[in-house]
Predicted model as a PDB file, atoms N, CA, C, CB and O in Angstrom, pLDDT in the B-factor column:
MODEL        1                                                                  
ATOM      1  N   MET A   1     227.964 220.546 237.629  1.00 81.00           N  
ATOM      2  CA  MET A   1     227.504 221.907 237.145  1.00 81.00           C  
ATOM      3  C   MET A   1     227.100 221.899 235.995  1.00 81.00           C  
ATOM      4  CB  MET A   1     228.375 222.878 237.169  1.00 81.00           C  
ATOM      5  O   MET A   1     227.561 221.259 235.051  1.00 81.00           O  
ATOM      6  N   PRO A   2     225.777 222.964 236.020  1.00 85.00           N  
ATOM      7  CA  PRO A   2     225.255 223.229 234.823  1.00 85.00           C  
ATOM      8  C   PRO A   2     226.290 224.234 234.061  1.00 85.00           C  
ATOM      9  CB  PRO A   2     223.817 223.789 235.021  1.00 85.00           C  
ATOM     10  O   PRO A   2     227.161 224.918 234.598  1.00 85.00           O  
ATOM     11  N   TYR A   3     225.961 224.148 232.621  1.00 89.00           N  
ATOM     12  CA  TYR A   3     226.712 224.848 231.715  1.00 89.00           C  
ATOM     13  C   TYR A   3     225.836 226.219 231.399  1.00 89.00           C  
ATOM     14  CB  TYR A   3     227.018 223.903 230.415  1.00 89.00           C  
ATOM     15  O   TYR A   3     224.651 226.285 231.076  1.00 89.00           O  
ATOM     16  N   SER A   4     226.837 227.347 231.603  1.00 88.00           N  
ATOM     17  CA  SER A   4     226.195 228.533 231.386  1.00 88.00           C  
ATOM     18  C   SER A   4     226.780 229.486 230.306  1.00 88.00           C  
ATOM     19  CB  SER A   4     226.138 229.171 232.608  1.00 88.00           C  
ATOM     20  O   SER A   4     227.886 229.162 229.873  1.00 88.00           O  
ATOM     21  N   SER A   5     226.235 230.560 229.829  1.00 85.00           N  
ATOM     22  CA  SER A   5     226.878 231.380 228.516  1.00 85.00           C  
ATOM     23  C   SER A   5     228.363 231.964 228.926  1.00 85.00           C  
ATOM     24  CB  SER A   5     225.797 232.819 228.038  1.00 85.00           C  
ATOM     25  O   SER A   5     229.191 232.367 228.109  1.00 85.00           O  
ATOM     26  N   ASN A   6     228.544 231.929 230.439  1.00 91.00           N  
ATOM     27  CA  ASN A   6     229.729 232.388 230.917  1.00 91.00           C  
ATOM     28  C   ASN A   6     230.765 231.351 230.449  1.00 91.00           C  
ATOM     29  CB  ASN A   6     229.679 232.598 232.434  1.00 91.00           C  
ATOM     30  O   ASN A   6     231.920 231.779 230.451  1.00 91.00           O  
ATOM     31  N   GLU A   7     230.630 230.318 230.124  1.00 90.00           N  
ATOM     32  CA  GLU A   7     231.348 229.121 229.586  1.00 90.00           C  
ATOM     33  C   GLU A   7     231.800 229.323 228.054  1.00 90.00           C  
ATOM     34  CB  GLU A   7     230.379 227.833 229.710  1.00 90.00           C  
ATOM     35  O   GLU A   7     232.904 229.008 227.612  1.00 90.00           O  
ATOM     36  N   GLY A   8     230.702 229.931 227.292  1.00 87.00           N  
ATOM     37  CA  GLY A   8     230.779 230.038 225.911  1.00 87.00           C  
ATOM     38  C   GLY A   8     229.537 230.450 225.488  1.00 87.00           C  
ATOM     39  O   GLY A   8     228.489 230.040 225.988  1.00 87.00           O  
ATOM     40  N   ALA A   9     229.623 231.386 224.426  1.00 85.00           N  
ATOM     41  CA  ALA A   9     227.987 231.782 223.868  1.00 85.00           C  
ATOM     42  C   ALA A   9     227.834 231.132 222.664  1.00 85.00           C  
ATOM     43  CB  ALA A   9     227.630 233.456 223.547  1.00 85.00           C  
ATOM     44  O   ALA A   9     226.777 231.442 222.115  1.00 85.00           O  
ATOM     45  N   ASP A  10     228.614 230.219 221.960  1.00 90.00           N  
ATOM     46  CA  ASP A  10     228.397 229.731 220.870  1.00 90.00           C  
ATOM     47  C   ASP A  10     227.741 228.513 221.284  1.00 90.00           C  
ATOM     48  CB  ASP A  10     229.521 229.642 220.059  1.00 90.00           C  
ATOM     49  O   ASP A  10     228.279 227.847 222.169  1.00 90.00           O  
ATOM     50  N   PRO A  11     226.304 228.003 220.605  1.00 91.00           N  
ATOM     51  CA  PRO A  11     225.630 226.991 220.909  1.00 91.00           C  
ATOM     52  C   PRO A  11     226.325 225.817 220.896  1.00 91.00           C  
ATOM     53  CB  PRO A  11     224.657 226.933 220.218  1.00 91.00           C  
ATOM     54  O   PRO A  11     226.191 224.988 221.796  1.00 91.00           O  
ATOM     55  N   GLU A  12     227.310 225.610 219.640  1.00 94.00           N  
ATOM     56  CA  GLU A  12     228.110 224.234 219.555  1.00 94.00           C  
ATOM     57  C   GLU A  12     228.858 223.876 220.721  1.00 94.00           C  
ATOM     58  CB  GLU A  12     229.113 224.228 218.443  1.00 94.00           C  
ATOM     59  O   GLU A  12     229.056 222.692 220.994  1.00 94.00           O  
ATOM     60  N   MET A  13     229.357 224.964 221.541  1.00 94.00           N  
ATOM     61  CA  MET A  13     230.203 224.620 222.707  1.00 94.00           C  
ATOM     62  C   MET A  13     229.260 224.157 223.710  1.00 94.00           C  
ATOM     63  CB  MET A  13     231.080 225.809 223.244  1.00 94.00           C  
ATOM     64  O   MET A  13     229.693 223.303 224.483  1.00 94.00           O  
ATOM     65  N   LEU A  14     228.121 224.523 223.849  1.00 94.00           N  
ATOM     66  CA  LEU A  14     227.054 223.913 224.791  1.00 94.00           C  
ATOM     67  C   LEU A  14     226.620 222.462 224.209  1.00 94.00           C  
ATOM     68  CB  LEU A  14     225.680 224.950 224.893  1.00 94.00           C  
ATOM     69  O   LEU A  14     226.342 221.541 224.978  1.00 94.00           O  
ATOM     70  N   TRP A  15     226.584 222.329 222.883  1.00 95.00           N  
ATOM     71  CA  TRP A  15     226.316 220.814 222.717  1.00 95.00           C  
ATOM     72  C   TRP A  15     227.355 220.084 222.748  1.00 95.00           C  
ATOM     73  CB  TRP A  15     225.700 220.444 221.575  1.00 95.00           C  
ATOM     74  O   TRP A  15     227.224 218.904 223.075  1.00 95.00           O  
ATOM     75  N   ALA A  16     228.381 220.502 222.481  1.00 96.00           N  
ATOM     76  CA  ALA A  16     229.707 219.598 222.829  1.00 96.00           C  
ATOM     77  C   ALA A  16     229.744 219.242 224.428  1.00 96.00           C  
ATOM     78  CB  ALA A  16     231.211 220.505 222.417  1.00 96.00           C  
ATOM     79  O   ALA A  16     230.058 218.106 224.783  1.00 96.00           O  
ATOM     80  N   TRP A  17     229.431 220.202 225.320  1.00 96.00           N  
ATOM     81  CA  TRP A  17     229.393 219.621 226.467  1.00 96.00           C  
ATOM     82  C   TRP A  17     228.312 218.848 227.051  1.00 96.00           C  
ATOM     83  CB  TRP A  17     229.637 220.419 227.152  1.00 96.00           C  
ATOM     84  O   TRP A  17     228.411 218.084 228.011  1.00 96.00           O  
ATOM     85  N   MET A  18     227.144 219.152 226.299  1.00 96.00           N  
ATOM     86  CA  MET A  18     225.954 218.181 226.714  1.00 96.00           C  
ATOM     87  C   MET A  18     226.177 216.718 226.171  1.00 96.00           C  
ATOM     88  CB  MET A  18     224.496 218.743 226.102  1.00 96.00           C  
ATOM     89  O   MET A  18     225.583 215.756 226.658  1.00 96.00           O  
ATOM     90  N   GLN A  19     227.265 216.594 224.906  1.00 96.00           N  
ATOM     91  CA  GLN A  19     227.722 215.275 224.398  1.00 96.00           C  
ATOM     92  C   GLN A  19     228.386 214.306 225.535  1.00 96.00           C  
ATOM     93  CB  GLN A  19     228.782 215.549 223.243  1.00 96.00           C  
ATOM     94  O   GLN A  19     228.200 213.109 225.753  1.00 96.00           O  
ATOM     95  N   THR A  20     229.300 215.343 226.233  1.00 96.00           N  
ATOM     96  CA  THR A  20     230.330 214.739 227.313  1.00 96.00           C  
ATOM     97  C   THR A  20     229.276 214.168 228.348  1.00 96.00           C  
ATOM     98  CB  THR A  20     231.491 215.989 228.080  1.00 96.00           C  
ATOM     99  O   THR A  20     229.433 213.114 228.964  1.00 96.00           O  
ATOM    100  N   GLN A  21     228.159 215.025 228.456  1.00 96.00           N  
ATOM    101  CA  GLN A  21     227.210 214.525 229.632  1.00 96.00           C  
ATOM    102  C   GLN A  21     226.766 213.154 229.245  1.00 96.00           C  
ATOM    103  CB  GLN A  21     225.858 215.500 229.880  1.00 96.00           C  
ATOM    104  O   GLN A  21     226.859 212.153 229.955  1.00 96.00           O  
ATOM    105  N   ARG A  22     226.243 213.226 227.964  1.00 97.00           N  
ATOM    106  CA  ARG A  22     225.513 211.985 227.524  1.00 97.00           C  
ATOM    107  C   ARG A  22     226.534 210.645 227.518  1.00 97.00           C  
ATOM    108  CB  ARG A  22     224.887 212.270 225.968  1.00 97.00           C  
ATOM    109  O   ARG A  22     226.194 209.520 227.884  1.00 97.00           O  
ATOM    110  N   ASP A  23     227.806 211.011 227.039  1.00 97.00           N  
ATOM    111  CA  ASP A  23     228.694 209.926 227.084  1.00 97.00           C  
ATOM    112  C   ASP A  23     228.994 209.348 228.408  1.00 97.00           C  
ATOM    113  CB  ASP A  23     229.857 210.298 226.503  1.00 97.00           C  
ATOM    114  O   ASP A  23     229.676 208.338 228.582  1.00 97.00           O  
ATOM    115  N   ASP A  24     228.417 210.083 229.360  1.00 97.00           N  
ATOM    116  CA  ASP A  24     228.808 210.075 231.049  1.00 97.00           C  
ATOM    117  C   ASP A  24     227.422 209.093 231.469  1.00 97.00           C  
ATOM    118  CB  ASP A  24     228.814 212.060 232.011  1.00 97.00           C  
ATOM    119  O   ASP A  24     227.220 208.654 232.601  1.00 97.00           O  
ATOM    120  N   GLY A  25     226.683 208.907 230.471  1.00 97.00           N  
ATOM    121  CA  GLY A  25     225.345 208.459 230.853  1.00 97.00           C  
ATOM    122  C   GLY A  25     224.245 209.178 231.363  1.00 97.00           C  
ATOM    123  O   GLY A  25     223.245 208.569 231.744  1.00 97.00           O  
ATOM    124  N   LYS A  26     224.339 210.728 231.425  1.00 96.00           N  
ATOM    125  CA  LYS A  26     223.150 211.502 231.734  1.00 96.00           C  
ATOM    126  C   LYS A  26     222.366 211.724 230.518  1.00 96.00           C  
ATOM    127  CB  LYS A  26     223.486 212.805 232.367  1.00 96.00           C  
ATOM    128  O   LYS A  26     222.826 211.576 229.386  1.00 96.00           O  
ATOM    129  N   MET A  27     220.981 212.141 230.830  1.00 96.00           N  
ATOM    130  CA  MET A  27     220.231 212.492 229.877  1.00 96.00           C  
ATOM    131  C   MET A  27     220.166 214.069 229.928  1.00 96.00           C  
ATOM    132  CB  MET A  27     218.955 211.780 229.984  1.00 96.00           C  
ATOM    133  O   MET A  27     219.871 214.718 230.932  1.00 96.00           O  
ATOM    134  N   VAL A  28     220.463 214.541 228.788  1.00 95.00           N  
ATOM    135  CA  VAL A  28     220.230 215.983 228.743  1.00 95.00           C  
ATOM    136  C   VAL A  28     219.810 216.502 227.513  1.00 95.00           C  
ATOM    137  CB  VAL A  28     221.344 216.677 229.100  1.00 95.00           C  
ATOM    138  O   VAL A  28     220.159 215.887 226.505  1.00 95.00           O  
ATOM    139  N   PHE A  29     218.893 217.866 227.354  1.00 94.00           N  
ATOM    140  CA  PHE A  29     218.813 218.427 226.415  1.00 94.00           C  
ATOM    141  C   PHE A  29     218.335 219.910 226.674  1.00 94.00           C  
ATOM    142  CB  PHE A  29     218.128 217.670 225.654  1.00 94.00           C  
ATOM    143  O   PHE A  29     217.859 220.268 227.751  1.00 94.00           O  
ATOM    144  N   ALA A  30     218.478 220.599 225.767  1.00 93.00           N  
ATOM    145  CA  ALA A  30     218.306 222.024 225.954  1.00 93.00           C  
ATOM    146  C   ALA A  30     217.094 222.769 225.136  1.00 93.00           C  
ATOM    147  CB  ALA A  30     219.624 222.644 225.570  1.00 93.00           C  
ATOM    148  O   ALA A  30     216.835 222.386 223.996  1.00 93.00           O  
ATOM    149  N   ILE A  31     216.432 223.729 225.676  1.00 91.00           N  
ATOM    150  CA  ILE A  31     215.290 224.436 225.088  1.00 91.00           C  
ATOM    151  C   ILE A  31     215.328 225.806 224.955  1.00 91.00           C  
ATOM    152  CB  ILE A  31     214.205 224.198 225.753  1.00 91.00           C  
ATOM    153  O   ILE A  31     214.988 226.603 225.829  1.00 91.00           O  
ATOM    154  N   PRO A  32     215.770 226.094 223.787  1.00 88.00           N  
ATOM    155  CA  PRO A  32     216.064 227.560 223.758  1.00 88.00           C  
ATOM    156  C   PRO A  32     214.811 228.396 223.902  1.00 88.00           C  
ATOM    157  CB  PRO A  32     216.771 227.945 222.449  1.00 88.00           C  
ATOM    158  O   PRO A  32     213.691 228.123 223.469  1.00 88.00           O  
ATOM    159  N   HIS A  33     215.245 229.606 224.677  1.00 86.00           N  
ATOM    160  CA  HIS A  33     213.905 230.533 224.936  1.00 86.00           C  
ATOM    161  C   HIS A  33     213.914 231.838 224.256  1.00 86.00           C  
ATOM    162  CB  HIS A  33     213.703 230.885 226.475  1.00 86.00           C  
ATOM    163  O   HIS A  33     214.882 232.173 223.574  1.00 86.00           O  
ATOM    164  N   THR A  34     212.646 232.761 224.443  1.00 82.00           N  
ATOM    165  CA  THR A  34     212.718 233.804 223.708  1.00 82.00           C  
ATOM    166  C   THR A  34     213.411 233.986 222.448  1.00 82.00           C  
ATOM    167  CB  THR A  34     213.071 234.541 224.384  1.00 82.00           C  
ATOM    168  O   THR A  34     214.269 234.852 222.282  1.00 82.00           O  
ATOM    169  N   SER A  35     213.075 233.258 221.663  1.00 79.00           N  
ATOM    170  CA  SER A  35     213.554 232.993 220.079  1.00 79.00           C  
ATOM    171  C   SER A  35     213.073 234.125 219.433  1.00 79.00           C  
ATOM    172  CB  SER A  35     212.940 231.606 219.287  1.00 79.00           C  
ATOM    173  O   SER A  35     213.757 234.356 218.436  1.00 79.00           O  
ATOM    174  N   ASN A  36     212.037 235.046 219.623  1.00 75.00           N  
ATOM    175  CA  ASN A  36     211.754 236.386 219.018  1.00 75.00           C  
ATOM    176  C   ASN A  36     212.829 237.229 219.157  1.00 75.00           C  
ATOM    177  CB  ASN A  36     210.606 237.047 219.577  1.00 75.00           C  
ATOM    178  O   ASN A  36     213.000 238.067 218.271  1.00 75.00           O  
ATOM    179  N   GLU A  37     213.720 237.174 220.248  1.00 77.00           N  
ATOM    180  CA  GLU A  37     214.775 238.274 220.768  1.00 77.00           C  
ATOM    181  C   GLU A  37     215.956 237.974 219.939  1.00 77.00           C  
ATOM    182  CB  GLU A  37     215.177 238.193 222.453  1.00 77.00           C  
ATOM    183  O   GLU A  37     216.916 238.733 220.077  1.00 77.00           O  
ATOM    184  N   TYR A  38     216.050 237.035 219.133  1.00 74.00           N  
ATOM    185  CA  TYR A  38     217.537 236.418 218.425  1.00 74.00           C  
ATOM    186  C   TYR A  38     217.565 237.099 217.041  1.00 74.00           C  
ATOM    187  CB  TYR A  38     217.590 234.511 218.172  1.00 74.00           C  
ATOM    188  O   TYR A  38     218.484 236.883 216.252  1.00 74.00           O  
ATOM    189  N   LYS A  39     216.491 237.964 216.750  1.00 74.00           N  
ATOM    190  CA  LYS A  39     216.624 238.850 215.457  1.00 74.00           C  
ATOM    191  C   LYS A  39     217.050 237.913 214.408  1.00 74.00           C  
ATOM    192  CB  LYS A  39     217.718 240.099 215.582  1.00 74.00           C  
ATOM    193  O   LYS A  39     218.016 238.197 213.699  1.00 74.00           O  
ATOM    194  N   GLY A  40     216.282 236.622 214.233  1.00 72.00           N  
ATOM    195  CA  GLY A  40     216.764 235.601 213.294  1.00 72.00           C  
ATOM    196  C   GLY A  40     217.907 235.082 213.638  1.00 72.00           C  
ATOM    197  O   GLY A  40     218.104 234.160 212.847  1.00 72.00           O  
ATOM    198  N   LEU A  41     218.772 235.158 214.378  1.00 75.00           N  
ATOM    199  CA  LEU A  41     219.994 234.241 214.472  1.00 75.00           C  
ATOM    200  C   LEU A  41     219.659 232.886 215.110  1.00 75.00           C  
ATOM    201  CB  LEU A  41     221.136 234.926 215.323  1.00 75.00           C  
ATOM    202  O   LEU A  41     220.534 232.021 215.076  1.00 75.00           O  
ATOM    203  N   LEU A  42     218.681 232.661 215.591  1.00 82.00           N  
ATOM    204  CA  LEU A  42     218.165 231.240 216.254  1.00 82.00           C  
ATOM    205  C   LEU A  42     218.213 230.363 215.170  1.00 82.00           C  
ATOM    206  CB  LEU A  42     216.608 231.214 216.913  1.00 82.00           C  
ATOM    207  O   LEU A  42     218.530 229.181 215.304  1.00 82.00           O  
ATOM    208  N   PHE A  43     217.890 230.921 214.007  1.00 85.00           N  
ATOM    209  CA  PHE A  43     217.719 230.060 212.877  1.00 85.00           C  
ATOM    210  C   PHE A  43     218.228 230.658 211.512  1.00 85.00           C  
ATOM    211  CB  PHE A  43     216.268 229.720 212.777  1.00 85.00           C  
ATOM    212  O   PHE A  43     217.561 230.675 210.478  1.00 85.00           O  
ATOM    213  N   ALA A  44     219.555 231.164 211.663  1.00 87.00           N  
ATOM    214  CA  ALA A  44     220.357 231.413 210.950  1.00 87.00           C  
ATOM    215  C   ALA A  44     220.754 230.363 209.739  1.00 87.00           C  
ATOM    216  CB  ALA A  44     221.210 231.722 211.748  1.00 87.00           C  
ATOM    217  O   ALA A  44     220.583 229.150 209.860  1.00 87.00           O  
ATOM    218  N   GLU A  45     221.282 230.955 208.601  1.00 92.00           N  
ATOM    219  CA  GLU A  45     221.701 229.828 207.646  1.00 92.00           C  
ATOM    220  C   GLU A  45     223.150 229.479 207.870  1.00 92.00           C  
ATOM    221  CB  GLU A  45     221.498 230.237 206.115  1.00 92.00           C  
ATOM    222  O   GLU A  45     223.665 228.586 207.196  1.00 92.00           O  
ATOM    223  N   ALA A  46     223.896 230.200 208.868  1.00 93.00           N  
ATOM    224  CA  ALA A  46     225.419 229.923 209.148  1.00 93.00           C  
ATOM    225  C   ALA A  46     225.448 229.894 210.579  1.00 93.00           C  
ATOM    226  CB  ALA A  46     226.494 231.046 208.555  1.00 93.00           C  
ATOM    227  O   ALA A  46     224.720 230.515 211.353  1.00 93.00           O  
ATOM    228  N   SER A  47     226.514 228.984 210.872  1.00 91.00           N  
ATOM    229  CA  SER A  47     226.793 228.837 212.404  1.00 91.00           C  
ATOM    230  C   SER A  47     227.425 230.385 213.113  1.00 91.00           C  
ATOM    231  CB  SER A  47     228.052 227.469 212.584  1.00 91.00           C  
ATOM    232  O   SER A  47     227.749 231.295 212.350  1.00 91.00           O  
ATOM    233  N   LEU A  48     227.504 230.486 214.097  1.00 88.00           N  
ATOM    234  CA  LEU A  48     228.280 231.744 214.350  1.00 88.00           C  
ATOM    235  C   LEU A  48     229.738 231.799 214.292  1.00 88.00           C  
ATOM    236  CB  LEU A  48     227.983 232.187 215.568  1.00 88.00           C  
ATOM    237  O   LEU A  48     230.355 232.790 214.684  1.00 88.00           O  
ATOM    238  N   THR A  49     230.229 230.899 213.877  1.00 90.00           N  
ATOM    239  CA  THR A  49     231.526 230.843 213.151  1.00 90.00           C  
ATOM    240  C   THR A  49     231.433 231.114 211.843  1.00 90.00           C  
ATOM    241  CB  THR A  49     232.156 229.636 213.243  1.00 90.00           C  
ATOM    242  O   THR A  49     232.523 231.072 211.273  1.00 90.00           O  
ATOM    243  N   GLY A  50     230.331 231.432 211.032  1.00 92.00           N  
ATOM    244  CA  GLY A  50     230.005 231.507 209.531  1.00 92.00           C  
ATOM    245  C   GLY A  50     230.152 230.437 208.644  1.00 92.00           C  
ATOM    246  O   GLY A  50     230.256 230.659 207.437  1.00 92.00           O  
ATOM    247  N   VAL A  51     230.173 229.298 209.099  1.00 94.00           N  
ATOM    248  CA  VAL A  51     229.916 228.037 208.490  1.00 94.00           C  
ATOM    249  C   VAL A  51     228.630 227.645 208.087  1.00 94.00           C  
ATOM    250  CB  VAL A  51     230.308 227.136 209.248  1.00 94.00           C  
ATOM    251  O   VAL A  51     227.781 227.433 208.952  1.00 94.00           O  
ATOM    252  N   PRO A  52     228.319 227.498 206.683  1.00 96.00           N  
ATOM    253  CA  PRO A  52     226.884 227.157 206.278  1.00 96.00           C  
ATOM    254  C   PRO A  52     226.229 225.849 207.077  1.00 96.00           C  
ATOM    255  CB  PRO A  52     226.891 226.846 204.653  1.00 96.00           C  
ATOM    256  O   PRO A  52     226.885 224.809 207.039  1.00 96.00           O  
ATOM    257  N   ILE A  53     225.390 225.853 207.556  1.00 94.00           N  
ATOM    258  CA  ILE A  53     224.606 224.888 208.258  1.00 94.00           C  
ATOM    259  C   ILE A  53     224.321 223.841 207.398  1.00 94.00           C  
ATOM    260  CB  ILE A  53     223.403 225.415 208.804  1.00 94.00           C  
ATOM    261  O   ILE A  53     223.700 224.026 206.351  1.00 94.00           O  
ATOM    262  N   GLY A  54     224.826 222.479 207.845  1.00 95.00           N  
ATOM    263  CA  GLY A  54     224.749 221.406 207.118  1.00 95.00           C  
ATOM    264  C   GLY A  54     224.092 220.166 207.808  1.00 95.00           C  
ATOM    265  O   GLY A  54     223.547 220.259 208.908  1.00 95.00           O  
ATOM    266  N   GLN A  55     224.161 219.196 207.217  1.00 96.00           N  
ATOM    267  CA  GLN A  55     223.179 217.892 207.805  1.00 96.00           C  
ATOM    268  C   GLN A  55     223.875 217.573 209.103  1.00 96.00           C  
ATOM    269  CB  GLN A  55     223.123 216.344 206.726  1.00 96.00           C  
ATOM    270  O   GLN A  55     223.126 217.340 210.052  1.00 96.00           O  
ATOM    271  N   LYS A  56     225.197 217.521 209.319  1.00 95.00           N  
ATOM    272  CA  LYS A  56     225.501 217.195 210.721  1.00 95.00           C  
ATOM    273  C   LYS A  56     225.052 218.331 212.036  1.00 95.00           C  
ATOM    274  CB  LYS A  56     227.095 216.996 210.690  1.00 95.00           C  
ATOM    275  O   LYS A  56     224.609 218.035 213.146  1.00 95.00           O  
ATOM    276  N   TYR A  57     225.310 219.560 211.529  1.00 94.00           N  
ATOM    277  CA  TYR A  57     224.785 220.704 212.397  1.00 94.00           C  
ATOM    278  C   TYR A  57     223.509 220.639 212.992  1.00 94.00           C  
ATOM    279  CB  TYR A  57     224.747 221.852 211.699  1.00 94.00           C  
ATOM    280  O   TYR A  57     223.235 220.839 214.175  1.00 94.00           O  
ATOM    281  N   ALA A  58     222.621 220.290 211.901  1.00 94.00           N  
ATOM    282  CA  ALA A  58     221.298 220.363 211.983  1.00 94.00           C  
ATOM    283  C   ALA A  58     220.860 219.055 212.663  1.00 94.00           C  
ATOM    284  CB  ALA A  58     220.692 220.609 210.634  1.00 94.00           C  
ATOM    285  O   ALA A  58     219.740 219.117 213.172  1.00 94.00           O  
ATOM    286  N   GLU A  59     221.489 217.922 212.773  1.00 96.00           N  
ATOM    287  CA  GLU A  59     221.240 216.521 213.266  1.00 96.00           C  
ATOM    288  C   GLU A  59     221.631 216.963 214.905  1.00 96.00           C  
ATOM    289  CB  GLU A  59     222.351 215.135 212.404  1.00 96.00           C  
ATOM    290  O   GLU A  59     220.751 217.019 215.764  1.00 96.00           O  
ATOM    291  N   THR A  60     222.782 217.202 215.138  1.00 95.00           N  
ATOM    292  CA  THR A  60     223.278 217.639 216.525  1.00 95.00           C  
ATOM    293  C   THR A  60     222.234 218.493 217.109  1.00 95.00           C  
ATOM    294  CB  THR A  60     224.665 218.438 216.485  1.00 95.00           C  
ATOM    295  O   THR A  60     221.702 218.335 218.208  1.00 95.00           O  
ATOM    296  N   ARG A  61     221.986 219.495 216.173  1.00 94.00           N  
ATOM    297  CA  ARG A  61     220.961 220.659 217.018  1.00 94.00           C  
ATOM    298  C   ARG A  61     219.484 219.807 217.444  1.00 94.00           C  
ATOM    299  CB  ARG A  61     220.468 222.253 215.756  1.00 94.00           C  
ATOM    300  O   ARG A  61     218.862 219.970 218.494  1.00 94.00           O  
ATOM    301  N   SER A  62     219.149 218.930 216.401  1.00 95.00           N  
ATOM    302  CA  SER A  62     217.852 218.429 216.598  1.00 95.00           C  
ATOM    303  C   SER A  62     217.738 217.390 217.785  1.00 95.00           C  
ATOM    304  CB  SER A  62     217.405 217.821 215.315  1.00 95.00           C  
ATOM    305  O   SER A  62     216.674 217.112 218.338  1.00 95.00           O  
ATOM    306  N   SER A  63     219.080 216.803 218.136  1.00 95.00           N  
ATOM    307  CA  SER A  63     219.167 216.012 219.062  1.00 95.00           C  
ATOM    308  C   SER A  63     219.387 216.652 220.414  1.00 95.00           C  
ATOM    309  CB  SER A  63     220.067 215.168 218.724  1.00 95.00           C  
ATOM    310  O   SER A  63     218.751 216.219 221.375  1.00 95.00           O  
ATOM    311  N   THR A  64     220.339 217.765 220.575  1.00 96.00           N  
ATOM    312  CA  THR A  64     220.097 218.447 221.675  1.00 96.00           C  
ATOM    313  C   THR A  64     219.306 219.654 221.909  1.00 96.00           C  
ATOM    314  CB  THR A  64     221.068 218.656 222.028  1.00 96.00           C  
ATOM    315  O   THR A  64     219.544 220.243 222.963  1.00 96.00           O  
ATOM    316  N   GLU A  65     218.404 220.142 221.126  1.00 95.00           N  
ATOM    317  CA  GLU A  65     217.402 220.878 221.206  1.00 95.00           C  
ATOM    318  C   GLU A  65     216.171 220.554 220.685  1.00 95.00           C  
ATOM    319  CB  GLU A  65     217.707 221.833 220.814  1.00 95.00           C  
ATOM    320  O   GLU A  65     215.792 221.324 219.803  1.00 95.00           O  
ATOM    321  N   PRO A  66     215.407 219.616 220.973  1.00 94.00           N  
ATOM    322  CA  PRO A  66     214.128 218.848 220.676  1.00 94.00           C  
ATOM    323  C   PRO A  66     213.103 219.762 220.693  1.00 94.00           C  
ATOM    324  CB  PRO A  66     213.805 217.729 221.638  1.00 94.00           C  
ATOM    325  O   PRO A  66     212.161 219.552 219.928  1.00 94.00           O  
ATOM    326  N   LEU A  67     213.078 221.035 221.624  1.00 93.00           N  
ATOM    327  CA  LEU A  67     211.974 221.554 221.902  1.00 93.00           C  
ATOM    328  C   LEU A  67     212.415 223.418 221.710  1.00 93.00           C  
ATOM    329  CB  LEU A  67     211.469 220.894 223.498  1.00 93.00           C  
ATOM    330  O   LEU A  67     213.512 223.978 221.684  1.00 93.00           O  
ATOM    331  N   ILE A  68     211.287 223.846 221.624  1.00 89.00           N  
ATOM    332  CA  ILE A  68     211.693 225.397 221.360  1.00 89.00           C  
ATOM    333  C   ILE A  68     210.643 226.219 221.878  1.00 89.00           C  
ATOM    334  CB  ILE A  68     211.898 225.795 219.787  1.00 89.00           C  
ATOM    335  O   ILE A  68     209.541 225.986 221.382  1.00 89.00           O  
ATOM    336  N   GLU A  69     210.698 227.169 222.793  1.00 87.00           N  
ATOM    337  CA  GLU A  69     209.572 227.939 223.368  1.00 87.00           C  
ATOM    338  C   GLU A  69     208.963 228.656 222.186  1.00 87.00           C  
ATOM    339  CB  GLU A  69     210.031 228.967 224.531  1.00 87.00           C  
ATOM    340  O   GLU A  69     209.622 229.269 221.346  1.00 87.00           O  
ATOM    341  N   MET A  70     207.830 228.546 222.194  1.00 80.00           N  
ATOM    342  CA  MET A  70     207.086 229.259 220.869  1.00 80.00           C  
ATOM    343  C   MET A  70     206.542 230.439 221.217  1.00 80.00           C  
ATOM    344  CB  MET A  70     205.901 228.455 220.214  1.00 80.00           C  
ATOM    345  O   MET A  70     206.532 231.372 220.415  1.00 80.00           O  
ATOM    346  N   MET A  71     205.997 230.551 222.519  1.00 77.00           N  
ATOM    347  CA  MET A  71     205.213 232.004 222.825  1.00 77.00           C  
ATOM    348  C   MET A  71     205.788 232.265 224.310  1.00 77.00           C  
ATOM    349  CB  MET A  71     203.246 231.908 222.801  1.00 77.00           C  
ATOM    350  O   MET A  71     206.383 231.395 224.947  1.00 77.00           O  
ATOM    351  N   GLN A  72     205.573 233.382 224.714  1.00 75.00           N  
ATOM    352  CA  GLN A  72     205.780 234.014 225.869  1.00 75.00           C  
ATOM    353  C   GLN A  72     204.499 235.058 226.154  1.00 75.00           C  
ATOM    354  CB  GLN A  72     207.188 234.704 225.774  1.00 75.00           C  
ATOM    355  O   GLN A  72     203.992 235.806 225.318  1.00 75.00           O  
ATOM    356  N   VAL A  73     204.150 234.922 227.426  1.00 75.00           N  
ATOM    357  CA  VAL A  73     203.138 235.973 227.752  1.00 75.00           C  
ATOM    358  C   VAL A  73     203.631 236.697 228.940  1.00 75.00           C  
ATOM    359  CB  VAL A  73     201.706 235.384 228.025  1.00 75.00           C  
ATOM    360  O   VAL A  73     202.974 237.622 229.417  1.00 75.00           O  
TER     361      VAL A  73                                                      
ENDMDL                                                                          
END                                                                             
C-alpha cells in the first residue's frame, strides 16, 4: 500500500516508512510537488517538530527526495 498524508503529515514519517520499504528490498523515492505553495516550509531551517535541520536530516532528505518539481504550468 502507498503511504499517504492520512498516515501522517510530517515528512520524517514518510521517510521512515520509505526506509522500511528499502529495508525490504524495494526501490522508492519521493518527489515533492508544488513547492511554491509551501510558503517556505519546504525549505525551512527546522523540522516540523521544531528541531533545527542538521546533517542527518539533510542526508535522509537527499536520499529519499532526490528530485523536486521546479515548475508547474
